[in-house]
N, C-alpha and C positions, 0 to 999 in steps of 0.2 A: 795531446787528448790522445787517446783510446780506445774513443767512441765514438759515429755519429751522433751528433748535435741537431738538433729539428732545422736552425740553422745551415745548414752542412746541405742535407736532403733537399731544402730547398733552393738554394745555389744549384745544384744538382739537376734541381729538376725545369730551371731558367735556361741552366745551358741546355738540355736536350731541346728544348725549344729553340734557340737559337742556333740549334747544329738544325732542322728541320723549316724556320725562316732562313737561312742562308744556303740552305737545298733548293729552295723553290728558288731562290733570287739567285742560281746560278741560272738554273734554267728560262728565270726572266733572259740575261745575259747571253744566254745561248739560242734566244729564239725574237729575236731583234730589238731589244733595249739599246736606247740611245740610237737606233733609224730614224730616217722617218718614216712616217706612218703611210707615208704612200709606196715608200717603197718595198711595203712588208706585205710578203701574200697573206689571204685572207684567211686561211688556217694555220700558218703560222703567227699571226697576230692572236686569232681568240685561242692557240698555246703559249705565248705569254701572257694574253690577261686573265686566264684561270691559275698561272703560277701567283699572277700579282695577287688576287684577289686569294691568295691562299697564303701569301706572307704576310699579311695584314694582320690575322688575328695569331700567329704563330710572334710576330713582333710585339703586338701587344703583351701577349700573357707571358714571354720571356724579362720583358722589361719588369713586370709586377712582379714578377718571381722574384727575380734581382731585387727588389726592393723591398717585398714582405721577408727577405733572407736580411737585410742589413738590419730591419725591424726586432725579428729574430734575437740576431746579436745583439742589439741593445738589451734584450733582456736577462743578458747573461753579465754584460761587462759592464749595466748599472743595475744591480738590482735595490735601488729603492722604489717604494709605491710608486709614486710622481709620475717618474719615467715609465713604469708597466702602462699606467691609467693614459699616459701621452701616446707611447705603443698601439695600444689595444686601439685606440681611437681613428690612429692611422691606418691600421690594420683594418679594418672598420670601413674606411672611405676606399682603401685600394681594393678593398675584395666588394665595393659598390657599384665606384667606376670602373673598375676592371670587369666584375662582370656584362656590363651595359656595353665598355671597347672593344671585347670578345666576341660576342652576341650579335653586337651590329654589324663588326666585319663579315662574319657570317653570315649575315639574315641582311645585307646591305641593300640586297633587290628580292622581291620576291616577284616572279620567280626567280632563284637565284643565277639559271641561266644569263637573265636581261644586263647581269657585271657586264656577262663577256658578248652576248649577243644583243645592242642593242635593241634590233629589230622584232624582239621576240611583245610584246603586249604585258603588261606589269607597271611594277612602280619603285623609285627606285631613292635612299634618302639623299637629300643634298650634299654632295661629297662633299666642296668646299667647309662646312658648315663641323659634318661632322668630323673632319681631320684636323679644322681649325680647333672645335670644344677638345677632343681628346689630346690633344699636342698641348695645350695650354693645363690640362688638369694634369698631364708626365711633368709638366714644367712644376706648377707649383708644389704640388710633392715632393718633387725634386730637393727644393728650395726648403719645404720643411723637414722633409729627411737631413738635410743637410746639420739645420741650425738646431736640431735637436739635443744631439749630445753635446754642445758648446757649454749650456752654464754647469754640467755636471761634471765637466772637465774644469772648469775653470774651479771648483771649490775642490778638486780631488790633492789630495795630500800627498801629492807628489813634490821632487824637488823641481824650479822652474824650468831648468833645458828638458828635462822627462815630459813636464803637464804641457812645452812646446810644441815638443817632436809628437806628442798625442793629438791634440791639436789639429796641427801638421798633416800628417795622416788621414785623417778622420776628413779635413777639408778637401784632400785630395778627389770626394764625391763631388764637389764642384766640376771638374772636366764634365760631368755629367747634363749637366744645366748646361755648359756651353753648347754642349753636341746635341741637348736639345732645342737651343735655341737655332742653330744653324740650320736643325732639321727645319723648324719653322720657315727658315726663309726659305726655303726650298719648297715649300710648300705651297709657297706664297705665289712661285715662279710657278707654278706646274697647277695652279689651279687655274692664274692666268693664261692656261698655253691653250693654242689650237691647237700643237701639234705633241700631245702628252707623250704615246711614245718616245718621242729625240728629249723632249726636255723632265723626262722623270730620274735619268743617270742620278743628279744630286739628291735627289728627293732620297733614293735609296739605298744611293751609300751613308749618306749621314743616320737612315734608319738603321742599318748595319752596325755602322760606329757606336751610337747609341745605345743600342741592345746589349753588347756588347763590353760597352765600356760598364756601363752597370754593373754587367759580372765580374769584373776585374776590381770597381771599386766596392764592392761585397766581399770581395776576399781581400782587400787593402791591408785590415789592423790584424789578418792573422797572418799576414806573409812575413812578419818577422822572426818568427823561428826556424821558416826556410832557410832566409836572409843571414841569418847570425849561421847557418850550420854549413851552408856554401862558403859564405867570408866572416869569418869568424872576428875580424878585424875590423870591417865596416863600419859595427852599431857599436864597437867596444866605448866609444865617445862617448855614447849616450846614455849610459848607465851611472849611477850614480857614486859618486867617491864616497870613498869611506867614512866614517863617521858621521854620515850626512841624517840628520833626525826623518823616521819614516810615523805616521802614525804620533801616537805618546809612549814611541820607546825608541834609542836612539842604538845605531849599531855602534857595536864596540871595536875598538881595534884587531883586527888580525881577521874580523867579518870581511866577508865577499859582497861585494854591490850586491847592488837589488834592483830589477827590471821588472819592466809590465811584458807578457807574453802576448798578449793578445786576445787572452782568453779568460778574463775576467781573474788570472789572479796571476801575483806579482813574484816571482821565482828569485832565488839567490843562489849565484855560485862561487866556486873555487876560483876557478878564471876563466875571462873570458873566450880562451882560443876551445874548451873544453863544457858548452853550453848545452847543459842538456833542457830540453822544455816539456808538457805536457807531462810530466811525473815527476816523485818526488825522491828523489836521492840518498844517500846517507850525506851529502856533501852538501843538499839544500835546503832552506827554508822556505816553506809554501807562506806567501802575504794571498790573503783573500780579500776584494773588498769588499766590507759590510756595509747598510747604510747605517747612520747612527747620528748626534747631535753634538753641535758645535755648544761654544761658554753662551753662546745667544740663544741659546733653543731652535739656532735652523737647519733643517736636514740635510746630510752633507754625509759624504759617500768617505770611510773610516777604512785604513789600511788593517787587519790584523792576523796575526799570524794562526793559518790553519793546523789546529794536533792533530797528526796523522796515528789515531785513534789504532788501528789495530796493531801497528811499530809497537803503540807504548801498552797497547796489551802484552805484547809478547816478550816485551821488553821486563814485565812485570810476571808474569809466569817465569822465565828465564830465574829471575832473582829466588822465585820462594822453592824453600826447600818442597820436593816429594817426597811424603811417607809410602811406602809399600807393604802393604801389611799380608804375610804371607797366609793363606785359605788353611793350611792345617791348623795355623797357630789357635785362628778362627772356632775351627770347628774342638779342637784340645780344650777351649776354653769354655764354650758352650757346653758339654761333652759333664766335664766337673763340676758345672754348678747343678 
């Protein structure tokens, strides 16, 4: 791809939030996290609690943007009305509970300073209820996002090996669910702790792992072009064999195998050693996933060959003879009339 798509911008925003989150996490580490509270000087403890307060909203924002990026990627890979509707509903859910998660993290206490200085008069939300409700929503949305593409992948007109490979790539997003559950267990430990600065290490680690794993998983479906460029033979076994049928057309003898490039199109090249992704060269055929109907009238993703209109137009112009008219002859003809 030669231009940035919305899901690319969204994952960059998620990465920026992750950088900020990790920066404040380092500040926590430098100011006594993992040390018993009784051993930390009060002014150092305040610095740690301020950094802890700032990590929470940026953690939530980074994770939510990574999930939104995955849903935006589904728009491009699975261009069906049902998929778009499902993704828009999920984006609405993410936007609603995500706004609450970020705002409640910033405004956990009124006044805000009461978060790191309990002696200040004011009010704070119940941390245990807030942590567990947000963690549960993260796990629930992770599972839904993981399940959304499976029906579309199941009915996709691709060879069985490629279909299994694609489902496996998307299923790797299950690692985020695993890290979310591990973080939930760590939150249970700190919520019952009488020494939170000492017991917060596991929760902090799993929060960092979860956020960054979400970003990595959002990029997994598009990593195949990079892997194929760096190690061209690694994924060659996953390409389809010659003569395999795709959609309604079979590959004739001598044509290159077809593979999915992770961007909503399926491309073919002459050799696996010279794979070119993201553009259409003379040696490529680009097959696009299009919504269609099967014989039973059910909605199904079909693979169709995309026509390069610009190239066809150039070929047409090259074949048509061009007739040049001499202006002097035109003038002469007009005068004689």
